[in-house]
A tleap script that builds the chain and sets N, CA, C and O, in Angstrom:
source leaprc.protein.ff14SB
mol = sequence {
  NMET GLN PHE ILE THR ARG LYS ARG ARG SER
  PRO PRO ALA VAL ILE ILE ILE SER LEU ILE
  ASP VAL LEU MET VAL VAL LEU ILE PHE LEU
  MET VAL THR THR THR PHE ARG GLN GLN PRO
  ALA VAL LYS LEU THR LEU PRO GLU SER SER
  GLN ALA LYS GLU GLY VAL SER GLU LYS LEU
  PRO PRO ILE PHE VAL ASP ILE VAL LYS ALA
  ALA PRO TYR LEU HIE PHE GLY GLY LEU PRO
  VAL THR ILE GLU LYS LEU GLN GLU GLU LEU
  ALA ALA LYS ALA ARG ALA ASN PRO GLN VAL
  ILE LEU ALA ILE ARG SER ASP THR ASP ALA
  PRO VAL GLY GLN LEU VAL LYS VAL MET ASP
  ALA ALA LYS SER ALA LYS ILE LYS SER VAL
  THR ALA TYR THR LYS GLN PRO GLY GLN CARG
}
set mol.1.N position { 6.992 66.341 -47.417 }
set mol.1.CA position { 5.601 66.158 -47.334 }
set mol.1.C position { 5.297 64.754 -46.800 }
set mol.1.O position { 5.731 63.741 -47.348 }
set mol.2.N position { 4.537 64.745 -45.714 }
set mol.2.CA position { 4.231 63.475 -45.071 }
set mol.2.C position { 2.730 63.394 -44.857 }
set mol.2.O position { 2.143 64.165 -44.098 }
set mol.3.N position { 2.129 62.439 -45.548 }
set mol.3.CA position { 0.674 62.289 -45.456 }
set mol.3.C position { 0.232 61.291 -44.378 }
set mol.3.O position { -0.845 61.437 -43.801 }
set mol.4.N position { 1.035 60.313 -44.116 }
set mol.4.CA position { 0.679 59.265 -43.149 }
set mol.4.C position { 1.505 59.473 -41.885 }
set mol.4.O position { 2.728 59.605 -41.933 }
set mol.5.N position { 0.809 59.499 -40.767 }
set mol.5.CA position { 1.528 59.616 -39.508 }
set mol.5.C position { 1.762 58.211 -38.950 }
set mol.5.O position { 0.861 57.373 -38.914 }
set mol.6.N position { 2.935 57.999 -38.540 }
set mol.6.CA position { 3.266 56.677 -37.988 }
set mol.6.C position { 2.921 56.619 -36.513 }
set mol.6.O position { 3.246 57.508 -35.726 }
set mol.7.N position { 2.256 55.542 -36.183 }
set mol.7.CA position { 1.931 55.335 -34.779 }
set mol.7.C position { 3.028 54.488 -34.155 }
set mol.7.O position { 3.587 53.585 -34.777 }
set mol.8.N position { 3.304 54.806 -32.938 }
set mol.8.CA position { 4.298 53.982 -32.234 }
set mol.8.C position { 3.647 52.674 -31.803 }
set mol.8.O position { 2.583 52.664 -31.183 }
set mol.9.N position { 4.292 51.601 -32.135 }
set mol.9.CA position { 3.783 50.283 -31.763 }
set mol.9.C position { 4.428 49.846 -30.450 }
set mol.9.O position { 5.626 50.013 -30.223 }
set mol.10.N position { 3.580 49.284 -29.605 }
set mol.10.CA position { 4.139 48.732 -28.368 }
set mol.10.C position { 4.533 47.278 -28.639 }
set mol.10.O position { 3.909 46.612 -29.466 }
set mol.11.N position { 5.551 46.788 -27.956 }
set mol.11.CA position { 5.967 45.395 -28.191 }
set mol.11.C position { 4.848 44.434 -27.765 }
set mol.11.O position { 4.092 44.728 -26.839 }
set mol.12.N position { 4.748 43.283 -28.449 }
set mol.12.CA position { 3.688 42.335 -28.093 }
set mol.12.C position { 3.880 41.822 -26.661 }
set mol.12.O position { 5.005 41.600 -26.214 }
set mol.13.N position { 2.778 41.641 -25.966 }
set mol.13.CA position { 2.836 41.183 -24.578 }
set mol.13.C position { 1.970 39.939 -24.425 }
set mol.13.O position { 0.903 39.828 -25.029 }
set mol.14.N position { 2.437 39.028 -23.624 }
set mol.14.CA position { 1.684 37.809 -23.327 }
set mol.14.C position { 0.882 38.063 -22.058 }
set mol.14.O position { 1.423 38.485 -21.035 }
set mol.15.N position { -0.384 37.806 -22.142 }
set mol.15.CA position { -1.244 38.012 -20.977 }
set mol.15.C position { -1.177 36.729 -20.143 }
set mol.15.O position { -1.830 35.731 -20.448 }
set mol.16.N position { -0.393 36.787 -19.117 }
set mol.16.CA position { -0.105 35.592 -18.325 }
set mol.16.C position { -1.253 35.202 -17.408 }
set mol.16.O position { -1.384 34.026 -17.070 }
set mol.17.N position { -2.070 36.126 -17.003 }
set mol.17.CA position { -3.155 35.844 -16.065 }
set mol.17.C position { -4.134 34.847 -16.661 }
set mol.17.O position { -4.542 33.905 -15.981 }
set mol.18.N position { -4.516 35.032 -17.908 }
set mol.18.CA position { -5.470 34.102 -18.519 }
set mol.18.C position { -4.841 32.736 -18.738 }
set mol.18.O position { -5.542 31.727 -18.664 }
set mol.19.N position { -3.532 32.670 -19.007 }
set mol.19.CA position { -2.857 31.383 -19.165 }
set mol.19.C position { -2.830 30.611 -17.848 }
set mol.19.O position { -2.992 29.391 -17.840 }
set mol.20.N position { -2.631 31.303 -16.757 }
set mol.20.CA position { -2.636 30.648 -15.444 }
set mol.20.C position { -4.031 30.104 -15.138 }
set mol.20.O position { -4.158 29.007 -14.595 }
set mol.21.N position { -5.061 30.844 -15.473 }
set mol.21.CA position { -6.433 30.368 -15.256 }
set mol.21.C position { -6.704 29.089 -16.040 }
set mol.21.O position { -7.284 28.143 -15.507 }
set mol.22.N position { -6.292 29.060 -17.285 }
set mol.22.CA position { -6.496 27.870 -18.116 }
set mol.22.C position { -5.705 26.693 -17.556 }
set mol.22.O position { -6.206 25.569 -17.521 }
set mol.23.N position { -4.487 26.941 -17.122 }
set mol.23.CA position { -3.661 25.884 -16.537 }
set mol.23.C position { -4.287 25.320 -15.272 }
set mol.23.O position { -4.252 24.109 -15.054 }
set mol.24.N position { -4.853 26.170 -14.444 }
set mol.24.CA position { -5.505 25.704 -13.219 }
set mol.24.C position { -6.725 24.840 -13.540 }
set mol.24.O position { -6.953 23.832 -12.872 }
set mol.25.N position { -7.506 25.213 -14.541 }
set mol.25.CA position { -8.670 24.417 -14.920 }
set mol.25.C position { -8.233 23.052 -15.434 }
set mol.25.O position { -8.848 22.041 -15.093 }
set mol.26.N position { -7.192 23.005 -16.239 }
set mol.26.CA position { -6.683 21.719 -16.744 }
set mol.26.C position { -6.154 20.866 -15.598 }
set mol.26.O position { -6.399 19.659 -15.566 }
set mol.27.N position { -5.444 21.463 -14.672 }
set mol.27.CA position { -4.910 20.732 -13.527 }
set mol.27.C position { -6.029 20.151 -12.663 }
set mol.27.O position { -5.955 18.992 -12.255 }
set mol.28.N position { -7.041 20.928 -12.389 }
set mol.28.CA position { -8.186 20.438 -11.596 }
set mol.28.C position { -8.897 19.320 -12.342 }
set mol.28.O position { -9.292 18.329 -11.728 }
set mol.29.N position { -9.066 19.453 -13.637 }
set mol.29.CA position { -9.708 18.402 -14.433 }
set mol.29.C position { -8.911 17.106 -14.351 }
set mol.29.O position { -9.498 16.039 -14.166 }
set mol.30.N position { -7.596 17.172 -14.484 }
set mol.30.CA position { -6.770 15.967 -14.414 }
set mol.30.C position { -6.808 15.336 -13.025 }
set mol.30.O position { -6.824 14.111 -12.904 }
set mol.31.N position { -6.822 16.152 -11.984 }
set mol.31.CA position { -6.867 15.605 -10.626 }
set mol.31.C position { -8.188 14.897 -10.355 }
set mol.31.O position { -8.213 13.870 -9.678 }
set mol.32.N position { -9.280 15.435 -10.876 }
set mol.32.CA position { -10.590 14.844 -10.621 }
set mol.32.C position { -10.786 13.563 -11.421 }
set mol.32.O position { -11.391 12.614 -10.922 }
set mol.33.N position { -10.292 13.517 -12.635 }
set mol.33.CA position { -10.543 12.357 -13.499 }
set mol.33.C position { -9.520 11.247 -13.350 }
set mol.33.O position { -9.733 10.154 -13.875 }
set mol.34.N position { -8.431 11.482 -12.663 }
set mol.34.CA position { -7.415 10.455 -12.500 }
set mol.34.C position { -7.854 9.430 -11.461 }
set mol.34.O position { -8.371 9.784 -10.401 }
set mol.35.N position { -7.642 8.156 -11.780 }
set mol.35.CA position { -7.914 7.097 -10.806 }
set mol.35.C position { -6.584 6.632 -10.237 }
set mol.35.O position { -5.586 6.522 -10.949 }
set mol.36.N position { -6.592 6.368 -8.964 }
set mol.36.CA position { -5.384 5.933 -8.293 }
set mol.36.C position { -5.535 4.463 -7.934 }
set mol.36.O position { -6.537 4.060 -7.345 }
set mol.37.N position { -4.549 3.678 -8.285 }
set mol.37.CA position { -4.551 2.255 -7.963 }
set mol.37.C position { -3.692 2.018 -6.741 }
set mol.37.O position { -2.661 2.659 -6.542 }
set mol.38.N position { -4.142 1.086 -5.935 }
set mol.38.CA position { -3.336 0.691 -4.791 }
set mol.38.C position { -2.437 -0.455 -5.238 }
set mol.38.O position { -2.909 -1.564 -5.490 }
set mol.39.N position { -1.172 -0.184 -5.332 }
set mol.39.CA position { -0.211 -1.188 -5.746 }
set mol.39.C position { 0.460 -1.763 -4.501 }
set mol.39.O position { 0.951 -1.012 -3.659 }
set mol.40.N position { 0.483 -3.073 -4.382 }
set mol.40.CA position { 1.151 -3.634 -3.204 }
set mol.40.C position { 2.648 -3.335 -3.254 }
set mol.40.O position { 3.274 -3.377 -4.313 }
set mol.41.N position { 3.196 -3.037 -2.095 }
set mol.41.CA position { 4.608 -2.697 -2.030 }
set mol.41.C position { 5.486 -3.937 -2.195 }
set mol.41.O position { 6.634 -3.831 -2.627 }
set mol.42.N position { 4.955 -5.099 -1.857 }
set mol.42.CA position { 5.709 -6.334 -1.899 }
set mol.42.C position { 4.996 -7.296 -2.838 }
set mol.42.O position { 3.791 -7.515 -2.711 }
set mol.43.N position { 5.739 -7.870 -3.783 }
set mol.43.CA position { 5.169 -8.857 -4.698 }
set mol.43.C position { 5.267 -10.236 -4.046 }
set mol.43.O position { 6.357 -10.691 -3.699 }
set mol.44.N position { 4.120 -10.893 -3.882 }
set mol.44.CA position { 4.080 -12.214 -3.261 }
set mol.44.C position { 3.437 -13.219 -4.198 }
set mol.44.O position { 2.510 -12.891 -4.938 }
set mol.45.N position { 3.931 -14.434 -4.161 }
set mol.45.CA position { 3.281 -15.558 -4.807 }
set mol.45.C position { 2.752 -16.431 -3.688 }
set mol.45.O position { 3.509 -17.171 -3.060 }
set mol.46.N position { 1.449 -16.348 -3.434 }
set mol.46.CA position { 0.871 -17.096 -2.319 }
set mol.46.C position { 0.858 -18.583 -2.629 }
set mol.46.O position { 0.673 -18.971 -3.783 }
set mol.47.N position { 1.050 -19.421 -1.616 }
set mol.47.CA position { 0.984 -20.866 -1.846 }
set mol.47.C position { -0.446 -21.303 -2.135 }
set mol.47.O position { -1.402 -20.658 -1.706 }
set mol.48.N position { -0.581 -22.411 -2.871 }
set mol.48.CA position { -1.906 -22.939 -3.199 }
set mol.48.C position { -2.381 -23.877 -2.101 }
set mol.48.O position { -1.590 -24.574 -1.465 }
set mol.49.N position { -3.698 -23.877 -1.894 }
set mol.49.CA position { -4.316 -24.767 -0.925 }
set mol.49.C position { -5.666 -25.201 -1.457 }
set mol.49.O position { -6.470 -24.373 -1.887 }
set mol.50.N position { -5.914 -26.512 -1.427 }
set mol.50.CA position { -7.215 -27.004 -1.893 }
set mol.50.C position { -8.298 -26.709 -0.859 }
set mol.50.O position { -9.486 -26.788 -1.171 }
set mol.51.N position { -7.903 -26.371 0.361 }
set mol.51.CA position { -8.852 -26.075 1.428 }
set mol.51.C position { -9.057 -24.569 1.624 }
set mol.51.O position { -9.669 -24.147 2.605 }
set mol.52.N position { -8.548 -23.765 0.696 }
set mol.52.CA position { -8.647 -22.309 0.834 }
set mol.52.C position { -10.102 -21.873 0.803 }
set mol.52.O position { -10.901 -22.396 0.026 }
set mol.53.N position { -10.440 -20.919 1.649 }
set mol.53.CA position { -11.796 -20.384 1.733 }
set mol.53.C position { -11.760 -18.904 1.394 }
set mol.53.O position { -10.725 -18.245 1.494 }
set mol.54.N position { -12.906 -18.407 0.995 }
set mol.54.CA position { -13.022 -16.971 0.771 }
set mol.54.C position { -12.891 -16.267 2.110 }
set mol.54.O position { -13.296 -16.798 3.143 }
set mol.55.N position { -12.328 -15.080 2.087 }
set mol.55.CA position { -12.167 -14.312 3.306 }
set mol.55.C position { -13.508 -13.936 3.900 }
set mol.55.O position { -14.435 -13.570 3.177 }
set mol.56.N position { -13.610 -14.023 5.189 }
set mol.56.CA position { -14.825 -13.659 5.889 }
set mol.56.C position { -14.755 -12.176 6.204 }
set mol.56.O position { -13.749 -11.691 6.720 }
set mol.57.N position { -15.823 -11.460 5.894 }
set mol.57.CA position { -15.803 -10.029 6.191 }
set mol.57.C position { -15.970 -9.839 7.695 }
set mol.57.O position { -16.971 -10.233 8.292 }
set mol.58.N position { -14.978 -9.238 8.263 }
set mol.58.CA position { -14.959 -8.993 9.705 }
set mol.58.C position { -15.266 -7.523 9.957 }
set mol.58.O position { -15.057 -6.672 9.093 }
set mol.59.N position { -15.753 -7.250 11.126 }
set mol.59.CA position { -15.927 -5.849 11.512 }
set mol.59.C position { -14.581 -5.182 11.699 }
set mol.59.O position { -14.419 -3.993 11.423 }
set mol.60.N position { -13.616 -5.956 12.169 }
set mol.60.CA position { -12.284 -5.441 12.433 }
set mol.60.C position { -11.341 -5.934 11.337 }
set mol.60.O position { -11.174 -7.146 11.194 }
set mol.61.N position { -10.729 -5.065 10.572 }
set mol.61.CA position { -9.804 -5.527 9.534 }
set mol.61.C position { -8.563 -6.142 10.171 }
set mol.61.O position { -8.125 -5.691 11.230 }
set mol.62.N position { -7.992 -7.165 9.539 }
set mol.62.CA position { -6.820 -7.820 10.124 }
set mol.62.C position { -5.555 -6.975 9.960 }
set mol.62.O position { -5.496 -6.048 9.152 }
set mol.63.N position { -4.553 -7.332 10.755 }
set mol.63.CA position { -3.217 -6.746 10.640 }
set mol.63.C position { -2.439 -7.670 9.708 }
set mol.63.O position { -2.430 -8.884 9.913 }
set mol.64.N position { -1.791 -7.120 8.696 }
set mol.64.CA position { -1.068 -7.935 7.729 }
set mol.64.C position { 0.418 -7.934 8.009 }
set mol.64.O position { 1.019 -6.893 8.278 }
set mol.65.N position { 1.006 -9.129 7.942 }
set mol.65.CA position { 2.446 -9.304 7.987 }
set mol.65.C position { 2.814 -10.075 6.731 }
set mol.65.O position { 2.275 -11.153 6.479 }
set mol.66.N position { 3.733 -9.522 5.942 }
set mol.66.CA position { 4.174 -10.173 4.709 }
set mol.66.C position { 5.546 -10.788 4.930 }
set mol.66.O position { 6.428 -10.179 5.535 }
set mol.67.N position { 5.711 -12.020 4.423 }
set mol.67.CA position { 7.000 -12.699 4.493 }
set mol.67.C position { 7.438 -12.936 3.052 }
set mol.67.O position { 6.761 -13.635 2.299 }
set mol.68.N position { 8.563 -12.357 2.675 }
set mol.68.CA position { 9.065 -12.471 1.303 }
set mol.68.C position { 10.248 -13.426 1.257 }
set mol.68.O position { 10.756 -13.857 2.292 }
set mol.69.N position { 10.679 -13.751 0.035 }
set mol.69.CA position { 11.728 -14.760 -0.117 }
set mol.69.C position { 13.149 -14.204 -0.001 }
set mol.69.O position { 14.098 -14.983 0.088 }
set mol.70.N position { 13.320 -12.891 0.000 }
set mol.70.CA position { 14.653 -12.294 0.103 }
set mol.70.C position { 14.703 -11.363 1.315 }
set mol.70.O position { 13.691 -10.799 1.730 }
set mol.71.N position { 15.897 -11.219 1.864 }
set mol.71.CA position { 16.058 -10.343 3.028 }
set mol.71.C position { 15.811 -8.905 2.626 }
set mol.71.O position { 16.182 -8.534 1.513 }
set mol.72.N position { 15.215 -8.080 3.449 }
set mol.72.CA position { 14.583 -8.350 4.733 }
set mol.72.C position { 13.288 -9.112 4.543 }
set mol.72.O position { 12.443 -8.732 3.732 }
set mol.73.N position { 13.139 -10.171 5.284 }
set mol.73.CA position { 12.039 -11.104 5.087 }
set mol.73.C position { 10.690 -10.571 5.543 }
set mol.73.O position { 9.681 -10.813 4.881 }
set mol.74.N position { 10.648 -9.861 6.644 }
set mol.74.CA position { 9.379 -9.454 7.247 }
set mol.74.C position { 9.010 -8.031 6.862 }
set mol.74.O position { 9.847 -7.128 6.873 }
set mol.75.N position { 7.728 -7.849 6.519 }
set mol.75.CA position { 7.208 -6.517 6.194 }
set mol.75.C position { 5.909 -6.327 6.956 }
set mol.75.O position { 4.997 -7.151 6.875 }
set mol.76.N position { 5.838 -5.230 7.697 }
set mol.76.CA position { 4.648 -4.909 8.481 }
set mol.76.C position { 4.183 -3.526 8.065 }
set mol.76.O position { 4.916 -2.549 8.217 }
set mol.77.N position { 2.978 -3.441 7.546 }
set mol.77.CA position { 2.468 -2.164 7.064 }
set mol.77.C position { 3.214 -1.668 5.838 }
set mol.77.O position { 3.293 -0.463 5.603 }
set mol.78.N position { 3.767 -2.597 5.051 }
set mol.78.CA position { 4.498 -2.226 3.849 }
set mol.78.C position { 5.946 -1.856 4.094 }
set mol.78.O position { 6.678 -1.584 3.142 }
set mol.79.N position { 6.381 -1.838 5.347 }
set mol.79.CA position { 7.757 -1.469 5.669 }
set mol.79.C position { 8.510 -2.661 6.238 }
set mol.79.O position { 7.931 -3.434 7.002 }
set mol.80.N position { 9.781 -2.836 5.891 }
set mol.80.CA position { 10.545 -3.950 6.451 }
set mol.80.C position { 10.778 -3.761 7.950 }
set mol.80.O position { 11.071 -2.657 8.409 }
set mol.81.N position { 10.644 -4.851 8.703 }
set mol.81.CA position { 10.839 -4.810 10.149 }
set mol.81.C position { 11.655 -6.016 10.593 }
set mol.81.O position { 11.743 -7.020 9.886 }
set mol.82.N position { 12.248 -5.899 11.775 }
set mol.82.CA position { 12.915 -7.039 12.398 }
set mol.82.C position { 11.881 -7.796 13.221 }
set mol.82.O position { 10.780 -7.298 13.454 }
set mol.83.N position { 12.230 -8.981 13.652 }
set mol.83.CA position { 11.291 -9.789 14.432 }
set mol.83.C position { 11.019 -9.131 15.785 }
set mol.83.O position { 9.909 -9.241 16.306 }
set mol.84.N position { 12.009 -8.450 16.362 }
set mol.84.CA position { 11.809 -7.775 17.642 }
set mol.84.C position { 10.838 -6.602 17.491 }
set mol.84.O position { 9.935 -6.423 18.308 }
set mol.85.N position { 11.032 -5.816 16.450 }
set mol.85.CA position { 10.142 -4.675 16.197 }
set mol.85.C position { 8.732 -5.168 15.886 }
set mol.85.O position { 7.751 -4.552 16.304 }
set mol.86.N position { 8.626 -6.282 15.151 }
set mol.86.CA position { 7.315 -6.861 14.846 }
set mol.86.C position { 6.619 -7.292 16.124 }
set mol.86.O position { 5.421 -7.060 16.285 }
set mol.87.N position { 7.345 -7.909 17.024 }
set mol.87.CA position { 6.749 -8.362 18.276 }
set mol.87.C position { 6.253 -7.164 19.089 }
set mol.87.O position { 5.179 -7.231 19.686 }
set mol.88.N position { 7.016 -6.077 19.119 }
set mol.88.CA position { 6.580 -4.871 19.834 }
set mol.88.C position { 5.304 -4.292 19.213 }
set mol.88.O position { 4.383 -3.902 19.930 }
set mol.89.N position { 5.256 -4.239 17.880 }
set mol.89.CA position { 4.079 -3.696 17.188 }
set mol.89.C position { 2.848 -4.572 17.437 }
set mol.89.O position { 1.755 -4.060 17.680 }
set mol.90.N position { 3.031 -5.886 17.376 }
set mol.90.CA position { 1.905 -6.792 17.603 }
set mol.90.C position { 1.405 -6.692 19.042 }
set mol.90.O position { 0.199 -6.734 19.284 }
set mol.91.N position { 2.331 -6.558 20.002 }
set mol.91.CA position { 1.925 -6.428 21.397 }
set mol.91.C position { 1.143 -5.135 21.605 }
set mol.91.O position { 0.156 -5.118 22.341 }
set mol.92.N position { 1.577 -4.054 20.962 }
set mol.92.CA position { 0.865 -2.782 21.090 }
set mol.92.C position { -0.531 -2.881 20.481 }
set mol.92.O position { -1.492 -2.365 21.052 }
set mol.93.N position { -0.651 -3.537 19.331 }
set mol.93.CA position { -1.972 -3.707 18.694 }
set mol.93.C position { -2.877 -4.593 19.550 }
set mol.93.O position { -4.077 -4.339 19.652 }
set mol.94.N position { -2.305 -5.636 20.167 }
set mol.94.CA position { -3.102 -6.538 21.003 }
set mol.94.C position { -3.549 -5.846 22.292 }
set mol.94.O position { -4.640 -6.117 22.794 }
set mol.95.N position { -2.717 -4.960 22.824 }
set mol.95.CA position { -3.126 -4.205 24.012 }
set mol.95.C position { -4.256 -3.232 23.673 }
set mol.95.O position { -5.175 -3.030 24.466 }
set mol.96.N position { -4.172 -2.637 22.488 }
set mol.96.CA position { -5.202 -1.681 22.079 }
set mol.96.C position { -6.532 -2.371 21.814 }
set mol.96.O position { -7.588 -1.821 22.125 }
set mol.97.N position { -6.490 -3.569 21.241 }
set mol.97.CA position { -7.711 -4.321 20.944 }
set mol.97.C position { -7.425 -5.813 21.107 }
set mol.97.O position { -6.712 -6.382 20.280 }
set mol.98.N position { -7.950 -6.459 22.131 }
set mol.98.CA position { -7.675 -7.883 22.358 }
set mol.98.C position { -8.259 -8.800 21.279 }
set mol.98.O position { -7.846 -9.955 21.172 }
set mol.99.N position { -9.202 -8.314 20.487 }
set mol.99.CA position { -9.826 -9.136 19.441 }
set mol.99.C position { -9.134 -8.983 18.089 }
set mol.99.O position { -9.703 -9.354 17.062 }
set mol.100.N position { -7.929 -8.447 18.074 }
set mol.100.CA position { -7.220 -8.191 16.826 }
set mol.100.C position { -6.913 -9.509 16.100 }
set mol.100.O position { -6.682 -10.540 16.730 }
set mol.101.N position { -6.917 -9.452 14.772 }
set mol.101.CA position { -6.658 -10.631 13.936 }
set mol.101.C position { -5.359 -10.386 13.169 }
set mol.101.O position { -5.173 -9.320 12.583 }
set mol.102.N position { -4.465 -11.370 13.173 }
set mol.102.CA position { -3.215 -11.287 12.429 }
set mol.102.C position { -3.354 -12.138 11.172 }
set mol.102.O position { -3.691 -13.319 11.249 }
set mol.103.N position { -3.091 -11.532 10.013 }
set mol.103.CA position { -3.126 -12.245 8.743 }
set mol.103.C position { -1.708 -12.300 8.182 }
set mol.103.O position { -1.074 -11.266 7.975 }
set mol.104.N position { -1.220 -13.508 7.938 }
set mol.104.CA position { 0.130 -13.699 7.427 }
set mol.104.C position { 0.043 -14.002 5.938 }
set mol.104.O position { -0.637 -14.939 5.520 }
set mol.105.N position { 0.737 -13.204 5.152 }
set mol.105.CA position { 0.852 -13.455 3.715 }
set mol.105.C position { 2.304 -13.837 3.451 }
set mol.105.O position { 3.198 -12.994 3.526 }
set mol.106.N position { 2.530 -15.095 3.146 }
set mol.106.CA position { 3.883 -15.591 2.971 }
set mol.106.C position { 4.095 -16.025 1.522 }
set mol.106.O position { 3.230 -16.663 0.923 }
set mol.107.N position { 5.252 -15.675 0.969 }
set mol.107.CA position { 5.598 -16.091 -0.379 }
set mol.107.C position { 5.842 -17.600 -0.402 }
set mol.107.O position { 6.224 -18.195 0.607 }
set mol.108.N position { 5.618 -18.205 -1.561 }
set mol.108.CA position { 5.818 -19.650 -1.697 }
set mol.108.C position { 7.256 -20.041 -1.392 }
set mol.108.O position { 7.496 -21.085 -0.786 }
set mol.109.N position { 8.219 -19.212 -1.805 }
set mol.109.CA position { 9.630 -19.535 -1.623 }
set mol.109.C position { 10.239 -18.917 -0.366 }
set mol.109.O position { 11.455 -18.969 -0.183 }
set mol.110.N position { 9.421 -18.338 0.492 }
set mol.110.CA position { 9.937 -17.726 1.719 }
set mol.110.C position { 10.376 -18.816 2.696 }
set mol.110.O position { 9.811 -19.910 2.703 }
set mol.111.N position { 11.374 -18.521 3.515 }
set mol.111.CA position { 11.827 -19.508 4.496 }
set mol.111.C position { 10.739 -19.808 5.531 }
set mol.111.O position { 10.079 -18.903 6.041 }
set mol.112.N position { 10.571 -21.086 5.824 }
set mol.112.CA position { 9.554 -21.508 6.781 }
set mol.112.C position { 9.909 -21.015 8.179 }
set mol.112.O position { 9.022 -20.770 8.996 }
set mol.113.N position { 11.191 -20.869 8.454 }
set mol.113.CA position { 11.627 -20.386 9.764 }
set mol.113.C position { 11.081 -19.000 10.075 }
set mol.113.O position { 10.780 -18.695 11.229 }
set mol.114.N position { 10.953 -18.165 9.058 }
set mol.114.CA position { 10.401 -16.831 9.276 }
set mol.114.C position { 8.926 -16.912 9.646 }
set mol.114.O position { 8.448 -16.140 10.477 }
set mol.115.N position { 8.207 -17.840 9.035 }
set mol.115.CA position { 6.791 -18.044 9.368 }
set mol.115.C position { 6.642 -18.476 10.825 }
set mol.115.O position { 5.749 -18.012 11.533 }
set mol.116.N position { 7.517 -19.359 11.258 }
set mol.116.CA position { 7.466 -19.831 12.649 }
set mol.116.C position { 7.790 -18.683 13.607 }
set mol.116.O position { 7.168 -18.565 14.663 }
set mol.117.N position { 8.750 -17.843 13.246 }
set mol.117.CA position { 9.092 -16.696 14.091 }
set mol.117.C position { 7.918 -15.723 14.213 }
set mol.117.O position { 7.663 -15.190 15.293 }
set mol.118.N position { 7.202 -15.490 13.109 }
set mol.118.CA position { 6.051 -14.588 13.152 }
set mol.118.C position { 4.956 -15.177 14.029 }
set mol.118.O position { 4.323 -14.458 14.802 }
set mol.119.N position { 4.730 -16.475 13.913 }
set mol.119.CA position { 3.697 -17.115 14.740 }
set mol.119.C position { 4.082 -17.082 16.215 }
set mol.119.O position { 3.222 -16.894 17.075 }
set mol.120.N position { 5.377 -17.265 16.517 }
set mol.120.CA position { 5.841 -17.160 17.909 }
set mol.120.C position { 5.670 -15.737 18.438 }
set mol.120.O position { 5.273 -15.536 19.586 }
set mol.121.N position { 5.971 -14.759 17.595 }
set mol.121.CA position { 5.815 -13.357 18.002 }
set mol.121.C position { 4.348 -13.050 18.269 }
set mol.121.O position { 4.031 -12.320 19.208 }
set mol.122.N position { 3.456 -13.595 17.460 }
set mol.122.CA position { 2.017 -13.382 17.663 }
set mol.122.C position { 1.555 -14.034 18.959 }
set mol.122.O position { 0.750 -13.465 19.696 }
set mol.123.N position { 2.061 -15.217 19.230 }
set mol.123.CA position { 1.668 -15.916 20.462 }
set mol.123.C position { 2.182 -15.178 21.694 }
set mol.123.O position { 1.463 -15.058 22.686 }
set mol.124.N position { 3.413 -14.683 21.644 }
set mol.124.CA position { 3.941 -13.959 22.795 }
set mol.124.C position { 3.271 -12.590 22.946 }
set mol.124.O position { 3.258 -12.030 24.042 }
set mol.125.N position { 2.712 -12.043 21.852 }
set mol.125.CA position { 1.976 -10.771 21.930 }
set mol.125.C position { 0.524 -10.997 22.347 }
set mol.125.O position { -0.252 -10.048 22.454 }
set mol.126.N position { 0.163 -12.265 22.582 }
set mol.126.CA position { -1.179 -12.656 23.037 }
set mol.126.C position { -2.260 -12.342 21.989 }
set mol.126.O position { -3.363 -11.910 22.324 }
set mol.127.N position { -1.914 -12.570 20.711 }
set mol.127.CA position { -2.905 -12.462 19.639 }
set mol.127.C position { -3.557 -13.823 19.503 }
set mol.127.O position { -2.882 -14.829 19.284 }
set mol.128.N position { -4.883 -13.847 19.634 }
set mol.128.CA position { -5.608 -15.117 19.672 }
set mol.128.C position { -5.921 -15.660 18.281 }
set mol.128.O position { -5.986 -16.877 18.103 }
set mol.129.N position { -6.114 -14.793 17.297 }
set mol.129.CA position { -6.522 -15.237 15.972 }
set mol.129.C position { -5.420 -14.948 14.956 }
set mol.129.O position { -5.099 -13.790 14.687 }
set mol.130.N position { -4.843 -16.016 14.392 }
set mol.130.CA position { -3.804 -15.897 13.374 }
set mol.130.C position { -4.268 -16.684 12.157 }
set mol.130.O position { -4.607 -17.863 12.264 }
set mol.131.N position { -4.281 -16.027 10.996 }
set mol.131.CA position { -4.677 -16.698 9.760 }
set mol.131.C position { -3.552 -16.569 8.742 }
set mol.131.O position { -2.704 -15.682 8.835 }
set mol.132.N position { -3.565 -17.474 7.770 }
set mol.132.CA position { -2.585 -17.441 6.687 }
set mol.132.C position { -3.335 -17.307 5.369 }
set mol.132.O position { -4.328 -17.996 5.134 }
set mol.133.N position { -2.857 -16.429 4.528 }
set mol.133.CA position { -3.472 -16.229 3.225 }
set mol.133.C position { -2.899 -17.232 2.238 }
set mol.133.O position { -1.683 -17.407 2.152 }
set mol.134.N position { -3.781 -17.891 1.491 }
set mol.134.CA position { -3.394 -18.806 0.423 }
set mol.134.C position { -4.282 -18.524 -0.777 }
set mol.134.O position { -5.165 -17.669 -0.728 }
set mol.135.N position { -4.034 -19.255 -1.853 }
set mol.135.CA position { -4.913 -19.141 -3.013 }
set mol.135.C position { -5.364 -20.537 -3.407 }
set mol.135.O position { -4.697 -21.532 -3.124 }
set mol.136.N position { -6.514 -20.583 -4.066 }
set mol.136.CA position { -7.037 -21.851 -4.526 }
set mol.136.C position { -6.288 -22.277 -5.773 }
set mol.136.O position { -5.798 -21.422 -6.511 }
set mol.137.N position { -6.182 -23.590 -6.033 }
set mol.137.CA position { -5.474 -24.045 -7.241 }
set mol.137.C position { -6.103 -23.440 -8.495 }
set mol.137.O position { -7.324 -23.421 -8.652 }
set mol.138.N position { -5.242 -22.951 -9.374 }
set mol.138.CA position { -5.708 -22.360 -10.617 }
set mol.138.C position { -6.036 -20.883 -10.514 }
set mol.138.O position { -6.277 -20.233 -11.532 }
set mol.139.N position { -6.050 -20.341 -9.304 }
set mol.139.CA position { -6.354 -18.921 -9.102 }
set mol.139.C position { -5.081 -18.127 -9.305 }
set mol.139.O position { -3.997 -18.585 -8.942 }
set mol.140.N position { -5.198 -16.946 -9.881 }
set mol.140.CA position { -4.036 -16.095 -10.110 }
set mol.140.C position { -3.704 -15.278 -8.904 }
set mol.140.O position { -2.748 -14.503 -8.927 }
savepdb mol mol.pdb
quit
């Protein structure tokens, strides 16, 4: 005698579609709320100058060349370059725009010879405006 009929149970199933939807919403939320910082690729300690001035806002942004204290010394656009490659890049930029400005950021302990080589490369590339970045005393 059997009064209760047993129902067959199906195994539990995970509904993956709704989990993917929730994951996509969380991913979009994180992408929208995240702030991205621009971190310089090269760490420099700029030399101090009592005659340092605030940068003048130009219509044309300058081209940056970084000189660091360890080899490879020269960095153009965040990538290490040789002096020959730098001269080619500067000449191409000067041909594209004759009013281009070269900004040199040199580390305090960088070799002075590298600075002279960059200035010579700029002169041979016919760049008329060359500036050097410094910091005021007491500035971080």
